[in-house]
N, C-alpha and C positions, 0 to 999 in steps of 0.2 A: 889789028882787031883786039878789042878789050878782052881781058881775061874773064873766063866764065866764072860766075859766082856760085858757090855751093850753098844755096839758100838753106837747105835743111841743117847743114852744119852750123851756119851763121846763126840761125834762129835757135838751134839747139844749145849753142854756147850761152846765149842770153837766158834760156830756160834754166840751165844748170846753175848759172850765176845767181839768178833770182831765187832758186831753191836754196842755195847756200845762205843768202841773206835771210830768208825765212827761218832757217835753222839757228842763225846767230842773233837776229834782231828781236830782242825781248820786247821792245816797244811796238813791234809790228808796223813800222813806218813804211816799209816796202813789202806789201803782201805778195804772196806767191800767186802769179797768174800765168796763164799760157795764151798763146795767140788763138784767135778764132780759126775755124776751118777755112781752108783756101777756097778761092773762087775757081770756077772752071774757066777756060779760055772763052767759052761761049757767053758765060755770065758777064765777064769783064768787057767783052766786045759789045754786048747788049747795053751795058751801062754807058760805054763811050759813045755809042750811036745815039743814045737817049740824050746825053748832055752835049753832043756835037763836038767832042774834042778827044784826042788821044792823050792819055796820061803819060808822063815821062817814063822812059823805059825802066829805070830802076824801081820806081814805085809800082809800075805794072808787075814787075817780077815779084816784088814783095807780096802784092795782092794775090798772085797766083800760088803763093805758098802760105799766106796768112791774111785773112780778110779783116785786118785790124787786130789790136791787142789792148784790152782794157788794162789800166794801171801798168802800162809798159814801163814807166819810169816814175816812181812814187805815185802821185795822183794824176799824172799825165797819161791820157789815152792816145794810142797811135791809131789813126783813123783807117777804117775800111769803108766799104761802100755804104753801110748804114749811116755813118757820120757824113760822108760826102753827099748823102741825100737829105741831110738836115737833122739826123738823130743825135743822141748823146751830147757830146761837148762841142758840136758844130757851132752852136750859138755863142759859146764862150770864145771859141777861136775867132769867129768873125768880129766879135766885140773887141778882142785884143788887136786884131788886124786894123780896125778902125782907130783905136787908141794910138797904135804905133804909127799909123799914117798921119794922124793929127799932130803927134809929137815930132814929126819929121824924122823918126827913126828909120823908116823905110827909105825915104829919100836919101838920108845920109849913107845908107848901105847900097844905094844904087838899085833899089828894088821898087818896082811899080806894083801897087796893090792888084792891078788887073793881070799882072804877069806871074802871080804866085797862087798856089793852092795851099790852104792850111791843111796840115797832115797830122798835127798833134797839139793837144791843149788839155788842160785839166782844171777842174773846179777849184777855186781859191788859189790858183797859180797864175803868175805873170808869164810863164814860159809859153812860147808859141813857136812851133816848128812849121816852116814853110818849104815847099818844093817849088822850084821855078818851072813854070809851064814850058811845054814844047814851043819853039818858035821865038823864045825870048833869050836875051843874052844870059849865058850860064845855065841853060835848060838842063834840068835834072839835078842841079845842086840843091842841097838842103841847108837852110839857114835856121839856126837856133837863136831866138831872141828872148831876152829877159831884161827889158828896159834898154838894152843895147845888144849887139850881136855877140853871143857867147862863142859861137864857132860857126864855120861854114864848111860843109862836107862836099866833096867832089861829086858824090852820087849817093843813092839811097843805101847801098850796101856799106859804104864807108860810114854813113850815119849810124846804121845798126851796130856795126863793129865798134864804133867809138862809144856809143851808149852802153854797150856791154862792158867796155873798158872802164867807164865811169862807175858802173856797178861793181866791177872787180875791185876798184879802189875802195869802194864803200865796204866790201867784204874785208879788205885788209884793215880798215879802220875799226870795224867791229871786232875783229880778232885781236887787235891791239887794245881793245877796251875804250876806244875813242868815239864810237858810234857817231 
């Protein structure tokens, strides 16, 4: 059985790291933001019934602790239900998905556009984060694409932890005066 994820601690680490960046980043490239309030299980189940699909387990757990996070990573928003329903940067994510499909990036990565859900994108960014849908090979994995695959995470918790680590490295660069 997989180890239980301590979502409040995991998200708390990202919040603390983003706060450090805000204190050190004079150019305010990475503004301090916090996640939206969590969904209730009933809200999540209603959304899944409405779209006719169960979301991957790790992403579901994230949504039960945070219904998205604007400017999660620089200008990239981490999607909650509003974006999955077409709000915010959903249009940008789908445009990037189409570009990466046309450029055969998805095919090269063994990803089918029908087998993924965009979960993060940002205005003016080429970064696209996808979670693999339930029932597809690699279900629950998260792929970070920026022209090519930057990284692939085993699950949503690993993705959040890794993004926190990227931000910690940014803190170290800021402290060293290398922003």
